[in-house]
Each structure stands twice: as structure tokens, then as C-alpha cells.
N, C-alpha and C positions, 0 to 999 in steps of 0.2 A: 636188757635187750629190747624189751617192750618200749622203754623210754626212748631209745634211739630210733625205733621205727616211727613212733609218734612225731618225733622231731623232724624226720625226713619227710613224712607226709605233710606236716605243716609247711615246711620249706617249699615243697613242690607246689602246694596250694597257693602260696604267696607268689611264686614265680609265674604260675599259670594266670593268676588274677592280674598281675602286673602286665603280662603280655596282652591280655584282652583289653585292659584299660589303655595301654599304649596304642593298640590298633584302633580303638574307638576314637582317641584324640587325633590320630593321624587321618582317619577318614573324615572326622569333623573339620579338621583344618583344611583338607583338600576340597571338601564340599563348599567351603567359604571362599575359595579362590575364584576370582572372576576377572573379566577383561571389560573395561568400559571404553567405548570409542564414539567418535562423532563423525557422521558422514555428511557430505554436502551435495545438494541437488541444485543445479543452476541452468537456467534457460534464458536466452536472449530472444526478443520478439519485437515486432512492429505493431504499434497501436492500430486498431481497426475501427475506432469510433472517435469522432472529434466533436467537441462542444465549444462553440464560439459565441461571445456576447459583445454587444456594442450598445451604447446609450446615445440618445439625442434629446434635444430640448428646444423649447421656445418660450417667449415671455410676451406679455402685453397687459395693457390696462384693463381690457375687457376679457373676462373669463371665456365667454363664448367664442370670441375671435381667436384667442390664444389656443383654445381647444381645436378650432378649425384649422389653424396653422399647423398644429401638431399632427392632425390627421393627414394633411397634405404631405408632410414629411414622411409619415408612416407609409403612405401609399407609394411614394417614390422609392423608398427603401425596399419595399416588398417587390415592386416591379423590377428594380435593379437586380435583386437577388434571383428572382425567377428567370430573368433574361440571361443570367450567368449559369443557369442550369440547376439552381437549388429548387427542390420540390416544395410545394406549398405546405405539406404536412411536416416538413422539417423546420419550418419557420414559426416561432412563437413570440408574440408581442406581450410583454407583461403589462400589468395594470398601470395606469397613469398616476404619477406622483404630482400632487399640486401643493405649491407653497405660496404663501402671501409674501409680497415684497414690501419692505418699509425702508425709509430713509430717516435717519435720526440726526438731531443736533445735540451737541454736548457743551457743557460749561468748561471752565478752565481746569476743573478737577476730574474730568472724564465722565461725569454723570450725565445721563440722558435728560435733556431739557424738553424736547418735543419729538414726536414720531409722526411721520406722514406715510400714508398708504400709497405705494407706487404701482401696484398691479399684481400680476400673478406670474409665477414661473412653473411651467409644466415640463416634466421629463418622463421618458419611457425607455425601456430596455428591450432590445430584440435579441432573441436566442436562437441559434441554429445548431441542431444536432443531426449529424449525418455520418454514414459509414464511408462516404466518399471523402476520405481524409485529405488527400492531396488537393482536391478541388476547393474545399472549404478553406484550407490553409492558404491557398493562393488568393482567394477572395478576401480573406481577412487582411491581406497585405495591400490589396488594390482598392480597398473600400474608400480611400481618399478621393477616388474619382467622383464621388458624390458631392465634393466641394463645388464642382462646376454647376451643380444644381442647387446651390445655396443651402446645402445640408452639411452641418458639421457633426460628425460622428466620433465619439470616443470609443475606439476599438480596443478591446482587452485581448491579452494573449490567450490563444486557444488552450483548452484542456484536452488531454489525450487519454483514452481508456482502451481496455482490451476486453472484448466480450466473451472470450473463451478461457478466462482465467481459471475457472473451476477444473476444466480438463487439464490445463497446464500444471496446476497444483498437484494433481494426482500423478502425473508423469515425474514431477520433481521429487515427490515423496518416494516414488519407486527407485529413482536414481540415487537419492540420498541413502536409502536403506541398503542398496547394493554396495555403495561406496563404504558405508560403515562396516558391513559384514566382511568385505574384502580386507579392510584394515585389521579387523579382529582376527581373521584367519592368518594373516601375515605375522601378527604379534604372537599368536599361539604357536605357529610353526617355528619361529625364531627362538622361542623359549622351550621348545621340545615338548609341547603339550598339544592336546587335541581340543578343538573348540566344542563346547557342549551346547546345551539348550539355551534359549533366550530367557533371561530373567526379567528384563525391564526395557521398556521403550518409551522415549519422550520425543515430542516434536517441537521444534522451535517455531517462532513466528515467521511469516513470509515477509521478505524485504524486496520491495520493487523500487529500483533506482534508475537514474538515467544511464544509458549505455556509455561505457568508457569514461566514467566520471569518478570524482573523489567524494561523492555524496555519502554522508554518514548514515549508518544504520541507526534505527530507533529501537528502544527497548520494547515498545509495543508494536513494532513493525512499521516500515516505511512504505509509503504509497505515492510515488511520484506521478504527477499528472501534467507536468510542464514539458516533458520530453516525449517525442513521438517514438524514438527508439529506446527500449527499456531492457533491463536485465533483472530477472527475478531469482532469488536464492532462498533456500530453506535448509535447515539443519535437522538431522535425526540423531538422537543420542541412544545408543544401544548398550546393554550390559549382558554379557554371556557368561555362563558357567564354564569352567575349565575342567576337562576330564583328564 
């Protein structure tokens, strides 16, 4: 009789232990369940800062005379820009670049036989930075009017920037986070679960591309400066526990 009682006690102990172990595994498995989602934040905007550059040059046998000619061109360019409404503090002339000019004679094998000094070539770049984007954009297209003053300018395409990018980025992160959480809630709802606490959050790089373009994203982040109208995007990766 005593032997049967001991056997029953051992059997009950095994059953109870198995129940506890089973419940422990079930809880551990449930705790490991999670939902990973990616949210997108996107904003389109118009650049509020423009940077435009142009270069001009002159040449001559005498350095002093060439320098005087370059200054005359520089003064005409500055007057032209200020007459167009550009502020003086928005105009910057970079340092003068000086090159010596030579003419060479060659033999039948292409080797230099002799070299003669021909004078100097002087060049300079003008840079305009302004928040009046439309005005500077128009001037960059009309600058060929200076040809009538015997000034040849090589005008470069303007670069466009946005000075409130930091504030815009915060708004995009907020929108991307909301988007990710909404996706996670829908997944949990459709699977009959409840969304738990946040386990992990990662932010992608900001991508700034031309508006309505097929411009590719870059692994390190794109930063378009050639378009006035831009679209910025950012992704947020969130991982939630499931209750």
C-alpha cells in the first residue's frame, strides 16, 4: 500500500513539474514575439537660399595692365548686379588666379623644341548668396547682357538650399514614427494580438531629391542642390513586443 502511495506522489510531482515547465516555455515564447515595421516621413518644400557663381577673365603681355583690365570688369559686374537689386554683402569676389602663358614649337616627334613667354591670363570668380531665390535665378539667366559691355562671363548653374532643414527633419521623424506605429497596430490587430512596449528604434538617413524625379537614393543619404523644388524623406524602423 505504501509503495502505491509513493508511486502516486511521484507521478503527481512529475505532472506538476511538467505543467510548470510547459507554462515557462509558453511565456518565454510569447515574450520573444515581436513586430518589426518601417515608417516613412516625407515632406516637399521650396528652397529658400540660392548660391550662384560665375567666372570672368582677361589676358595681356603686361601683368599690371591685365590686372587693371580685370578690375574694370569686376567693377562693371558689381555695378550690374547691384543695379539689378543684389545687395553688396551678397556679392563675394574670390581671389585672382594668375597663369603665365607660353607658346611652344615642336619637332616631328611632338617634343618641345622651344618655348616663348606670351603674357599672363588672369581669372576671377564672383559668388552671390541670397535668400531672394527668384531674383538671383533670373539674374543668372540674364547675365549675358554683360556681353554688350565686352565682358564674357561663364555662368554656372545655381545651387539651391533650405535653411530650415533641422526643423523639417524633426517633423519628418515624428510623421515616420506615427506611420510605423500605425502599421504595427494594424498588424497586431489582424493577428489577434495586442501591441506591447517598444523594444528597438532605428532611424534611416535623410534623402533629399528633386521633386517629382526618378533620382536615386544614396546609401549615405542624397542631398540634391540642383533643384529648387525638393522632396525629403526619412525612414524609422520600430520593433514592438506583442502581448
